[in-house]
KEPARO-16340 format. One record per residue (C-alpha): y, z, x; residue number from 1. Coordinates in steps of 0.2 Angstrom, whole numbers, plus 5000, padded with zeros to 4 digits. Layout:
residues N
<atom><yy>Y</yy><zz>Z</zz><xx>X</xx><num>NUM</num></atom>
...
END
This chain:
residues 288
<atom><yy>5269</yy><zz>5188</zz><xx>5099</xx><num>1</num></atom>
<atom><yy>5281</yy><zz>5174</zz><xx>5093</xx><num>2</num></atom>
<atom><yy>5288</yy><zz>5174</zz><xx>5076</xx><num>3</num></atom>
<atom><yy>5297</yy><zz>5159</zz><xx>5069</xx><num>4</num></atom>
<atom><yy>5311</yy><zz>5161</zz><xx>5056</xx><num>5</num></atom>
<atom><yy>5324</yy><zz>5147</zz><xx>5053</xx><num>6</num></atom>
<atom><yy>5323</yy><zz>5142</zz><xx>5071</xx><num>7</num></atom>
<atom><yy>5325</yy><zz>5159</zz><xx>5078</xx><num>8</num></atom>
<atom><yy>5310</yy><zz>5165</zz><xx>5089</xx><num>9</num></atom>
<atom><yy>5308</yy><zz>5184</zz><xx>5092</xx><num>10</num></atom>
<atom><yy>5295</yy><zz>5191</zz><xx>5104</xx><num>11</num></atom>
<atom><yy>5289</yy><zz>5209</zz><xx>5099</xx><num>12</num></atom>
<atom><yy>5280</yy><zz>5220</zz><xx>5111</xx><num>13</num></atom>
<atom><yy>5273</yy><zz>5238</zz><xx>5108</xx><num>14</num></atom>
<atom><yy>5273</yy><zz>5249</zz><xx>5124</xx><num>15</num></atom>
<atom><yy>5264</yy><zz>5266</zz><xx>5120</xx><num>16</num></atom>
<atom><yy>5269</yy><zz>5280</zz><xx>5131</xx><num>17</num></atom>
<atom><yy>5257</yy><zz>5287</zz><xx>5144</xx><num>18</num></atom>
<atom><yy>5243</yy><zz>5274</zz><xx>5142</xx><num>19</num></atom>
<atom><yy>5238</yy><zz>5276</zz><xx>5160</xx><num>20</num></atom>
<atom><yy>5231</yy><zz>5293</zz><xx>5155</xx><num>21</num></atom>
<atom><yy>5223</yy><zz>5287</zz><xx>5138</xx><num>22</num></atom>
<atom><yy>5205</yy><zz>5282</zz><xx>5135</xx><num>23</num></atom>
<atom><yy>5202</yy><zz>5266</zz><xx>5125</xx><num>24</num></atom>
<atom><yy>5188</yy><zz>5259</zz><xx>5114</xx><num>25</num></atom>
<atom><yy>5182</yy><zz>5242</zz><xx>5110</xx><num>26</num></atom>
<atom><yy>5183</yy><zz>5239</zz><xx>5091</xx><num>27</num></atom>
<atom><yy>5176</yy><zz>5223</zz><xx>5083</xx><num>28</num></atom>
<atom><yy>5185</yy><zz>5217</zz><xx>5068</xx><num>29</num></atom>
<atom><yy>5183</yy><zz>5202</zz><xx>5057</xx><num>30</num></atom>
<atom><yy>5196</yy><zz>5193</zz><xx>5068</xx><num>31</num></atom>
<atom><yy>5191</yy><zz>5198</zz><xx>5086</xx><num>32</num></atom>
<atom><yy>5187</yy><zz>5212</zz><xx>5097</xx><num>33</num></atom>
<atom><yy>5202</yy><zz>5224</zz><xx>5101</xx><num>34</num></atom>
<atom><yy>5204</yy><zz>5237</zz><xx>5114</xx><num>35</num></atom>
<atom><yy>5213</yy><zz>5251</zz><xx>5106</xx><num>36</num></atom>
<atom><yy>5221</yy><zz>5267</zz><xx>5113</xx><num>37</num></atom>
<atom><yy>5212</yy><zz>5284</zz><xx>5107</xx><num>38</num></atom>
<atom><yy>5222</yy><zz>5298</zz><xx>5100</xx><num>39</num></atom>
<atom><yy>5216</yy><zz>5315</zz><xx>5093</xx><num>40</num></atom>
<atom><yy>5223</yy><zz>5323</zz><xx>5077</xx><num>41</num></atom>
<atom><yy>5236</yy><zz>5334</zz><xx>5086</xx><num>42</num></atom>
<atom><yy>5243</yy><zz>5321</zz><xx>5099</xx><num>43</num></atom>
<atom><yy>5260</yy><zz>5314</zz><xx>5096</xx><num>44</num></atom>
<atom><yy>5262</yy><zz>5295</zz><xx>5096</xx><num>45</num></atom>
<atom><yy>5277</yy><zz>5290</zz><xx>5106</xx><num>46</num></atom>
<atom><yy>5283</yy><zz>5274</zz><xx>5115</xx><num>47</num></atom>
<atom><yy>5295</yy><zz>5260</zz><xx>5113</xx><num>48</num></atom>
<atom><yy>5296</yy><zz>5242</zz><xx>5106</xx><num>49</num></atom>
<atom><yy>5304</yy><zz>5228</zz><xx>5114</xx><num>50</num></atom>
<atom><yy>5311</yy><zz>5214</zz><xx>5103</xx><num>51</num></atom>
<atom><yy>5318</yy><zz>5199</zz><xx>5112</xx><num>52</num></atom>
<atom><yy>5327</yy><zz>5185</zz><xx>5103</xx><num>53</num></atom>
<atom><yy>5324</yy><zz>5168</zz><xx>5112</xx><num>54</num></atom>
<atom><yy>5336</yy><zz>5154</zz><xx>5116</xx><num>55</num></atom>
<atom><yy>5352</yy><zz>5164</zz><xx>5115</xx><num>56</num></atom>
<atom><yy>5352</yy><zz>5164</zz><xx>5096</xx><num>57</num></atom>
<atom><yy>5357</yy><zz>5178</zz><xx>5085</xx><num>58</num></atom>
<atom><yy>5346</yy><zz>5186</zz><xx>5072</xx><num>59</num></atom>
<atom><yy>5354</yy><zz>5194</zz><xx>5057</xx><num>60</num></atom>
<atom><yy>5345</yy><zz>5208</zz><xx>5048</xx><num>61</num></atom>
<atom><yy>5347</yy><zz>5222</zz><xx>5035</xx><num>62</num></atom>
<atom><yy>5339</yy><zz>5235</zz><xx>5046</xx><num>63</num></atom>
<atom><yy>5325</yy><zz>5239</zz><xx>5058</xx><num>64</num></atom>
<atom><yy>5311</yy><zz>5252</zz><xx>5056</xx><num>65</num></atom>
<atom><yy>5294</yy><zz>5257</zz><xx>5062</xx><num>66</num></atom>
<atom><yy>5281</yy><zz>5265</zz><xx>5051</xx><num>67</num></atom>
<atom><yy>5266</yy><zz>5275</zz><xx>5056</xx><num>68</num></atom>
<atom><yy>5252</yy><zz>5271</zz><xx>5043</xx><num>69</num></atom>
<atom><yy>5235</yy><zz>5278</zz><xx>5039</xx><num>70</num></atom>
<atom><yy>5226</yy><zz>5266</zz><xx>5027</xx><num>71</num></atom>
<atom><yy>5209</yy><zz>5263</zz><xx>5019</xx><num>72</num></atom>
<atom><yy>5204</yy><zz>5245</zz><xx>5016</xx><num>73</num></atom>
<atom><yy>5189</yy><zz>5241</zz><xx>5005</xx><num>74</num></atom>
<atom><yy>5183</yy><zz>5224</zz><xx>5008</xx><num>75</num></atom>
<atom><yy>5178</yy><zz>5220</zz><xx>4990</xx><num>76</num></atom>
<atom><yy>5196</yy><zz>5224</zz><xx>4985</xx><num>77</num></atom>
<atom><yy>5206</yy><zz>5216</zz><xx>4999</xx><num>78</num></atom>
<atom><yy>5222</yy><zz>5214</zz><xx>4988</xx><num>79</num></atom>
<atom><yy>5224</yy><zz>5233</zz><xx>4987</xx><num>80</num></atom>
<atom><yy>5226</yy><zz>5245</zz><xx>5002</xx><num>81</num></atom>
<atom><yy>5226</yy><zz>5263</zz><xx>5000</xx><num>82</num></atom>
<atom><yy>5239</yy><zz>5273</zz><xx>5011</xx><num>83</num></atom>
<atom><yy>5235</yy><zz>5291</zz><xx>5013</xx><num>84</num></atom>
<atom><yy>5248</yy><zz>5294</zz><xx>5026</xx><num>85</num></atom>
<atom><yy>5265</yy><zz>5286</zz><xx>5030</xx><num>86</num></atom>
<atom><yy>5280</yy><zz>5291</zz><xx>5041</xx><num>87</num></atom>
<atom><yy>5295</yy><zz>5280</zz><xx>5046</xx><num>88</num></atom>
<atom><yy>5307</yy><zz>5280</zz><xx>5060</xx><num>89</num></atom>
<atom><yy>5323</yy><zz>5271</zz><xx>5056</xx><num>90</num></atom>
<atom><yy>5328</yy><zz>5261</zz><xx>5072</xx><num>91</num></atom>
<atom><yy>5344</yy><zz>5252</zz><xx>5067</xx><num>92</num></atom>
<atom><yy>5356</yy><zz>5248</zz><xx>5052</xx><num>93</num></atom>
<atom><yy>5361</yy><zz>5231</zz><xx>5047</xx><num>94</num></atom>
<atom><yy>5367</yy><zz>5220</zz><xx>5060</xx><num>95</num></atom>
<atom><yy>5363</yy><zz>5206</zz><xx>5073</xx><num>96</num></atom>
<atom><yy>5350</yy><zz>5205</zz><xx>5086</xx><num>97</num></atom>
<atom><yy>5352</yy><zz>5195</zz><xx>5102</xx><num>98</num></atom>
<atom><yy>5343</yy><zz>5194</zz><xx>5119</xx><num>99</num></atom>
<atom><yy>5332</yy><zz>5209</zz><xx>5123</xx><num>100</num></atom>
<atom><yy>5332</yy><zz>5225</zz><xx>5113</xx><num>101</num></atom>
<atom><yy>5323</yy><zz>5241</zz><xx>5116</xx><num>102</num></atom>
<atom><yy>5319</yy><zz>5254</zz><xx>5102</xx><num>103</num></atom>
<atom><yy>5311</yy><zz>5270</zz><xx>5105</xx><num>104</num></atom>
<atom><yy>5299</yy><zz>5279</zz><xx>5092</xx><num>105</num></atom>
<atom><yy>5292</yy><zz>5296</zz><xx>5091</xx><num>106</num></atom>
<atom><yy>5279</yy><zz>5302</zz><xx>5078</xx><num>107</num></atom>
<atom><yy>5276</yy><zz>5319</zz><xx>5085</xx><num>108</num></atom>
<atom><yy>5270</yy><zz>5326</zz><xx>5068</xx><num>109</num></atom>
<atom><yy>5260</yy><zz>5311</zz><xx>5062</xx><num>110</num></atom>
<atom><yy>5246</yy><zz>5317</zz><xx>5051</xx><num>111</num></atom>
<atom><yy>5229</yy><zz>5310</zz><xx>5057</xx><num>112</num></atom>
<atom><yy>5217</yy><zz>5321</zz><xx>5046</xx><num>113</num></atom>
<atom><yy>5203</yy><zz>5307</zz><xx>5046</xx><num>114</num></atom>
<atom><yy>5194</yy><zz>5298</zz><xx>5060</xx><num>115</num></atom>
<atom><yy>5196</yy><zz>5280</zz><xx>5062</xx><num>116</num></atom>
<atom><yy>5181</yy><zz>5270</zz><xx>5055</xx><num>117</num></atom>
<atom><yy>5176</yy><zz>5252</zz><xx>5055</xx><num>118</num></atom>
<atom><yy>5161</yy><zz>5249</zz><xx>5044</xx><num>119</num></atom>
<atom><yy>5152</yy><zz>5235</zz><xx>5034</xx><num>120</num></atom>
<atom><yy>5163</yy><zz>5236</zz><xx>5018</xx><num>121</num></atom>
<atom><yy>5177</yy><zz>5248</zz><xx>5022</xx><num>122</num></atom>
<atom><yy>5189</yy><zz>5251</zz><xx>5036</xx><num>123</num></atom>
<atom><yy>5200</yy><zz>5266</zz><xx>5039</xx><num>124</num></atom>
<atom><yy>5214</yy><zz>5262</zz><xx>5051</xx><num>125</num></atom>
<atom><yy>5230</yy><zz>5269</zz><xx>5059</xx><num>126</num></atom>
<atom><yy>5243</yy><zz>5258</zz><xx>5064</xx><num>127</num></atom>
<atom><yy>5261</yy><zz>5256</zz><xx>5069</xx><num>128</num></atom>
<atom><yy>5271</yy><zz>5243</zz><xx>5059</xx><num>129</num></atom>
<atom><yy>5288</yy><zz>5236</zz><xx>5066</xx><num>130</num></atom>
<atom><yy>5299</yy><zz>5228</zz><xx>5053</xx><num>131</num></atom>
<atom><yy>5315</yy><zz>5218</zz><xx>5055</xx><num>132</num></atom>
<atom><yy>5321</yy><zz>5217</zz><xx>5037</xx><num>133</num></atom>
<atom><yy>5329</yy><zz>5200</zz><xx>5032</xx><num>134</num></atom>
<atom><yy>5339</yy><zz>5196</zz><xx>5016</xx><num>135</num></atom>
<atom><yy>5337</yy><zz>5178</zz><xx>5015</xx><num>136</num></atom>
<atom><yy>5320</yy><zz>5176</zz><xx>5024</xx><num>137</num></atom>
<atom><yy>5304</yy><zz>5184</zz><xx>5026</xx><num>138</num></atom>
<atom><yy>5304</yy><zz>5200</zz><xx>5036</xx><num>139</num></atom>
<atom><yy>5298</yy><zz>5199</zz><xx>5054</xx><num>140</num></atom>
<atom><yy>5284</yy><zz>5211</zz><xx>5056</xx><num>141</num></atom>
<atom><yy>5271</yy><zz>5216</zz><xx>5070</xx><num>142</num></atom>
<atom><yy>5257</yy><zz>5229</zz><xx>5069</xx><num>143</num></atom>
<atom><yy>5248</yy><zz>5239</zz><xx>5083</xx><num>144</num></atom>
<atom><yy>5232</yy><zz>5248</zz><xx>5079</xx><num>145</num></atom>
<atom><yy>5227</yy><zz>5265</zz><xx>5087</xx><num>146</num></atom>
<atom><yy>5210</yy><zz>5274</zz><xx>5086</xx><num>147</num></atom>
<atom><yy>5209</yy><zz>5292</zz><xx>5080</xx><num>148</num></atom>
<atom><yy>5194</yy><zz>5303</zz><xx>5085</xx><num>149</num></atom>
<atom><yy>5194</yy><zz>5322</zz><xx>5080</xx><num>150</num></atom>
<atom><yy>5184</yy><zz>5334</zz><xx>5089</xx><num>151</num></atom>
<atom><yy>5175</yy><zz>5348</zz><xx>5080</xx><num>152</num></atom>
<atom><yy>5168</yy><zz>5365</zz><xx>5086</xx><num>153</num></atom>
<atom><yy>5149</yy><zz>5366</zz><xx>5084</xx><num>154</num></atom>
<atom><yy>5144</yy><zz>5373</zz><xx>5067</xx><num>155</num></atom>
<atom><yy>5141</yy><zz>5392</zz><xx>5066</xx><num>156</num></atom>
<atom><yy>5126</yy><zz>5389</zz><xx>5055</xx><num>157</num></atom>
<atom><yy>5114</yy><zz>5375</zz><xx>5059</xx><num>158</num></atom>
<atom><yy>5097</yy><zz>5379</zz><xx>5050</xx><num>159</num></atom>
<atom><yy>5081</yy><zz>5370</zz><xx>5054</xx><num>160</num></atom>
<atom><yy>5073</yy><zz>5358</zz><xx>5041</xx><num>161</num></atom>
<atom><yy>5056</yy><zz>5362</zz><xx>5035</xx><num>162</num></atom>
<atom><yy>5048</yy><zz>5353</zz><xx>5020</xx><num>163</num></atom>
<atom><yy>5030</yy><zz>5350</zz><xx>5014</xx><num>164</num></atom>
<atom><yy>5027</yy><zz>5333</zz><xx>5005</xx><num>165</num></atom>
<atom><yy>5012</yy><zz>5323</zz><xx>5000</xx><num>166</num></atom>
<atom><yy>5001</yy><zz>5316</zz><xx>4986</xx><num>167</num></atom>
<atom><yy>4991</yy><zz>5328</zz><xx>4976</xx><num>168</num></atom>
<atom><yy>4973</yy><zz>5330</zz><xx>4982</xx><num>169</num></atom>
<atom><yy>4976</yy><zz>5315</zz><xx>4994</xx><num>170</num></atom>
<atom><yy>4989</yy><zz>5319</zz><xx>5007</xx><num>171</num></atom>
<atom><yy>4999</yy><zz>5334</zz><xx>5012</xx><num>172</num></atom>
<atom><yy>5010</yy><zz>5334</zz><xx>5027</xx><num>173</num></atom>
<atom><yy>5024</yy><zz>5346</zz><xx>5033</xx><num>174</num></atom>
<atom><yy>5038</yy><zz>5340</zz><xx>5044</xx><num>175</num></atom>
<atom><yy>5050</yy><zz>5351</zz><xx>5053</xx><num>176</num></atom>
<atom><yy>5066</yy><zz>5347</zz><xx>5063</xx><num>177</num></atom>
<atom><yy>5074</yy><zz>5359</zz><xx>5074</xx><num>178</num></atom>
<atom><yy>5092</yy><zz>5358</zz><xx>5066</xx><num>179</num></atom>
<atom><yy>5100</yy><zz>5349</zz><xx>5052</xx><num>180</num></atom>
<atom><yy>5116</yy><zz>5344</zz><xx>5061</xx><num>181</num></atom>
<atom><yy>5118</yy><zz>5335</zz><xx>5077</xx><num>182</num></atom>
<atom><yy>5132</yy><zz>5328</zz><xx>5088</xx><num>183</num></atom>
<atom><yy>5133</yy><zz>5309</zz><xx>5093</xx><num>184</num></atom>
<atom><yy>5124</yy><zz>5311</zz><xx>5109</xx><num>185</num></atom>
<atom><yy>5111</yy><zz>5324</zz><xx>5104</xx><num>186</num></atom>
<atom><yy>5092</yy><zz>5324</zz><xx>5104</xx><num>187</num></atom>
<atom><yy>5082</yy><zz>5326</zz><xx>5087</xx><num>188</num></atom>
<atom><yy>5067</yy><zz>5336</zz><xx>5091</xx><num>189</num></atom>
<atom><yy>5053</yy><zz>5339</zz><xx>5077</xx><num>190</num></atom>
<atom><yy>5035</yy><zz>5340</zz><xx>5073</xx><num>191</num></atom>
<atom><yy>5024</yy><zz>5333</zz><xx>5059</xx><num>192</num></atom>
<atom><yy>5009</yy><zz>5343</zz><xx>5053</xx><num>193</num></atom>
<atom><yy>4994</yy><zz>5335</zz><xx>5044</xx><num>194</num></atom>
<atom><yy>4988</yy><zz>5349</zz><xx>5031</xx><num>195</num></atom>
<atom><yy>4977</yy><zz>5337</zz><xx>5021</xx><num>196</num></atom>
<atom><yy>4971</yy><zz>5320</zz><xx>5025</xx><num>197</num></atom>
<atom><yy>4960</yy><zz>5311</zz><xx>5012</xx><num>198</num></atom>
<atom><yy>4967</yy><zz>5293</zz><xx>5014</xx><num>199</num></atom>
<atom><yy>4965</yy><zz>5282</zz><xx>5029</xx><num>200</num></atom>
<atom><yy>4981</yy><zz>5281</zz><xx>5038</xx><num>201</num></atom>
<atom><yy>4984</yy><zz>5266</zz><xx>5049</xx><num>202</num></atom>
<atom><yy>5000</yy><zz>5271</zz><xx>5057</xx><num>203</num></atom>
<atom><yy>5016</yy><zz>5281</zz><xx>5055</xx><num>204</num></atom>
<atom><yy>5034</yy><zz>5276</zz><xx>5060</xx><num>205</num></atom>
<atom><yy>5051</yy><zz>5284</zz><xx>5059</xx><num>206</num></atom>
<atom><yy>5068</yy><zz>5276</zz><xx>5056</xx><num>207</num></atom>
<atom><yy>5086</yy><zz>5281</zz><xx>5058</xx><num>208</num></atom>
<atom><yy>5096</yy><zz>5274</zz><xx>5044</xx><num>209</num></atom>
<atom><yy>5115</yy><zz>5273</zz><xx>5041</xx><num>210</num></atom>
<atom><yy>5121</yy><zz>5272</zz><xx>5023</xx><num>211</num></atom>
<atom><yy>5138</yy><zz>5267</zz><xx>5019</xx><num>212</num></atom>
<atom><yy>5145</yy><zz>5270</zz><xx>5001</xx><num>213</num></atom>
<atom><yy>5161</yy><zz>5264</zz><xx>4995</xx><num>214</num></atom>
<atom><yy>5170</yy><zz>5264</zz><xx>4978</xx><num>215</num></atom>
<atom><yy>5164</yy><zz>5273</zz><xx>4963</xx><num>216</num></atom>
<atom><yy>5157</yy><zz>5270</zz><xx>4945</xx><num>217</num></atom>
<atom><yy>5154</yy><zz>5251</zz><xx>4942</xx><num>218</num></atom>
<atom><yy>5162</yy><zz>5247</zz><xx>4959</xx><num>219</num></atom>
<atom><yy>5150</yy><zz>5258</zz><xx>4969</xx><num>220</num></atom>
<atom><yy>5143</yy><zz>5249</zz><xx>4983</xx><num>221</num></atom>
<atom><yy>5129</yy><zz>5255</zz><xx>4995</xx><num>222</num></atom>
<atom><yy>5125</yy><zz>5247</zz><xx>5011</xx><num>223</num></atom>
<atom><yy>5110</yy><zz>5253</zz><xx>5022</xx><num>224</num></atom>
<atom><yy>5107</yy><zz>5248</zz><xx>5040</xx><num>225</num></atom>
<atom><yy>5092</yy><zz>5253</zz><xx>5050</xx><num>226</num></atom>
<atom><yy>5099</yy><zz>5258</zz><xx>5067</xx><num>227</num></atom>
<atom><yy>5081</yy><zz>5260</zz><xx>5075</xx><num>228</num></atom>
<atom><yy>5063</yy><zz>5261</zz><xx>5070</xx><num>229</num></atom>
<atom><yy>5048</yy><zz>5264</zz><xx>5080</xx><num>230</num></atom>
<atom><yy>5030</yy><zz>5269</zz><xx>5078</xx><num>231</num></atom>
<atom><yy>5026</yy><zz>5287</zz><xx>5082</xx><num>232</num></atom>
<atom><yy>5007</yy><zz>5287</zz><xx>5078</xx><num>233</num></atom>
<atom><yy>4993</yy><zz>5274</zz><xx>5078</xx><num>234</num></atom>
<atom><yy>4977</yy><zz>5277</zz><xx>5070</xx><num>235</num></atom>
<atom><yy>4970</yy><zz>5290</zz><xx>5057</xx><num>236</num></atom>
<atom><yy>4976</yy><zz>5308</zz><xx>5059</xx><num>237</num></atom>
<atom><yy>4964</yy><zz>5322</zz><xx>5055</xx><num>238</num></atom>
<atom><yy>4968</yy><zz>5339</zz><xx>5047</xx><num>239</num></atom>
<atom><yy>4977</yy><zz>5351</zz><xx>5058</xx><num>240</num></atom>
<atom><yy>4984</yy><zz>5337</zz><xx>5069</xx><num>241</num></atom>
<atom><yy>5002</yy><zz>5338</zz><xx>5075</xx><num>242</num></atom>
<atom><yy>5013</yy><zz>5323</zz><xx>5080</xx><num>243</num></atom>
<atom><yy>5029</yy><zz>5327</zz><xx>5090</xx><num>244</num></atom>
<atom><yy>5046</yy><zz>5318</zz><xx>5087</xx><num>245</num></atom>
<atom><yy>5059</yy><zz>5316</zz><xx>5100</xx><num>246</num></atom>
<atom><yy>5074</yy><zz>5304</zz><xx>5096</xx><num>247</num></atom>
<atom><yy>5088</yy><zz>5302</zz><xx>5108</xx><num>248</num></atom>
<atom><yy>5104</yy><zz>5298</zz><xx>5098</xx><num>249</num></atom>
<atom><yy>5115</yy><zz>5293</zz><xx>5114</xx><num>250</num></atom>
<atom><yy>5108</yy><zz>5275</zz><xx>5114</xx><num>251</num></atom>
<atom><yy>5115</yy><zz>5271</zz><xx>5097</xx><num>252</num></atom>
<atom><yy>5133</yy><zz>5266</zz><xx>5091</xx><num>253</num></atom>
<atom><yy>5135</yy><zz>5281</zz><xx>5079</xx><num>254</num></atom>
<atom><yy>5149</yy><zz>5288</zz><xx>5069</xx><num>255</num></atom>
<atom><yy>5151</yy><zz>5305</zz><xx>5062</xx><num>256</num></atom>
<atom><yy>5146</yy><zz>5309</zz><xx>5045</xx><num>257</num></atom>
<atom><yy>5160</yy><zz>5305</zz><xx>5032</xx><num>258</num></atom>
<atom><yy>5159</yy><zz>5314</zz><xx>5015</xx><num>259</num></atom>
<atom><yy>5170</yy><zz>5307</zz><xx>5001</xx><num>260</num></atom>
<atom><yy>5185</yy><zz>5302</zz><xx>5012</xx><num>261</num></atom>
<atom><yy>5200</yy><zz>5301</zz><xx>5001</xx><num>262</num></atom>
<atom><yy>5188</yy><zz>5298</zz><xx>4986</xx><num>263</num></atom>
<atom><yy>5185</yy><zz>5281</zz><xx>4993</xx><num>264</num></atom>
<atom><yy>5170</yy><zz>5281</zz><xx>5005</xx><num>265</num></atom>
<atom><yy>5156</yy><zz>5291</zz><xx>5013</xx><num>266</num></atom>
<atom><yy>5144</yy><zz>5288</zz><xx>5028</xx><num>267</num></atom>
<atom><yy>5128</yy><zz>5297</zz><xx>5029</xx><num>268</num></atom>
<atom><yy>5113</yy><zz>5296</zz><xx>5041</xx><num>269</num></atom>
<atom><yy>5095</yy><zz>5298</zz><xx>5036</xx><num>270</num></atom>
<atom><yy>5078</yy><zz>5300</zz><xx>5045</xx><num>271</num></atom>
<atom><yy>5065</yy><zz>5290</zz><xx>5036</xx><num>272</num></atom>
<atom><yy>5047</yy><zz>5294</zz><xx>5039</xx><num>273</num></atom>
<atom><yy>5034</yy><zz>5281</zz><xx>5034</xx><num>274</num></atom>
<atom><yy>5015</yy><zz>5281</zz><xx>5033</xx><num>275</num></atom>
<atom><yy>5005</yy><zz>5265</zz><xx>5030</xx><num>276</num></atom>
<atom><yy>4987</yy><zz>5266</zz><xx>5025</xx><num>277</num></atom>
<atom><yy>4973</yy><zz>5253</zz><xx>5028</xx><num>278</num></atom>
<atom><yy>4978</yy><zz>5244</zz><xx>5012</xx><num>279</num></atom>
<atom><yy>4996</yy><zz>5243</zz><xx>5018</xx><num>280</num></atom>
<atom><yy>5002</yy><zz>5255</zz><xx>5005</xx><num>281</num></atom>
<atom><yy>5018</yy><zz>5264</zz><xx>5011</xx><num>282</num></atom>
<atom><yy>5022</yy><zz>5282</zz><xx>5009</xx><num>283</num></atom>
<atom><yy>5039</yy><zz>5288</zz><xx>5014</xx><num>284</num></atom>
<atom><yy>5050</yy><zz>5303</zz><xx>5014</xx><num>285</num></atom>
<atom><yy>5069</yy><zz>5302</zz><xx>5018</xx><num>286</num></atom>
<atom><yy>5079</yy><zz>5317</zz><xx>5025</xx><num>287</num></atom>
<atom><yy>5098</yy><zz>5317</zz><xx>5028</xx><num>288</num></atom>
END
C-alpha cells in the first residue's frame, strides 16, 4: 500500500505470525472479496509491520502505534462506529522514519468475545490499525482485518420441538423436530402429522429463513432472507398421514445465531412451513 504525504511515499505491510498454519476465509465486502486469517477467542495475535519510506526521504512523525480493534458498523449509520474492544501497542516515540523499518506487535490478551459477522445491514469486524502520527499533515494509517470464530461445546439440553397448529374445524397438523439447536453442518430431521384435513391442500413447502435485526426503537431494521425453499408434499393429504422432513444445513452459507450482540444486532434462523390450498390461500407456521 502506497500512501502519499507532501511528496513522501510510505509502503506499509502487515506480516502476521504463523500464517502458514492458519486457515483463511473468503469474505465479500462492499469493496471487494478479501481472504482473511481465522483466529479463535483465545489465540494471540502477533506479527510485524514493515514501513518503508521511498526515495531516500525522511518522514517526521509524532509517534507510531498499532491498535487492535473490535468494532460494529451499522450500514444505516455509517458515520458512527461502535468499538467494543480496543488495545494499543506503542511502537515508537516522536522522531523520523527513513528507509525500511520493522515494528513488532503482540496482542496476547486481545478480547474477542464475539464472532466476526458480515451481514446485510451490519458488520462486526476485528482489525489491526497501524498509525504514523503527523503534526502538520494527515496521519498515515493502514488496516488489516482478521476473522474470529469461536467454537462452543454442544448444549447440555437440546429439547425436541413439538407443536400442534391449525384452523378450527378445518385443519389440524402437528409438527415435530428432533432438536431445537443445530450446528452449522447438521441435519434437521422432523415429521408433520395431519390430524384433521377438511380443506383441499394442493402442496406444502418448507423454507429456511435468516432474519437480521439491527438497531432499536424507531431505528429498528429487520431484513429476512430465504436461504432455501422446497416442496415436501404434492397433492392432498388425508387424516393420519405423516410427511418426513430432512434438511441438510451443510450446503448453505450459515452463521451462528447471534442474540443482541452488544445491544446492536441479532441474527436468527427460522423454519417456515407453508400449506397452499386449491384456491391458493396460504397457511404458514414459523419456528425458530
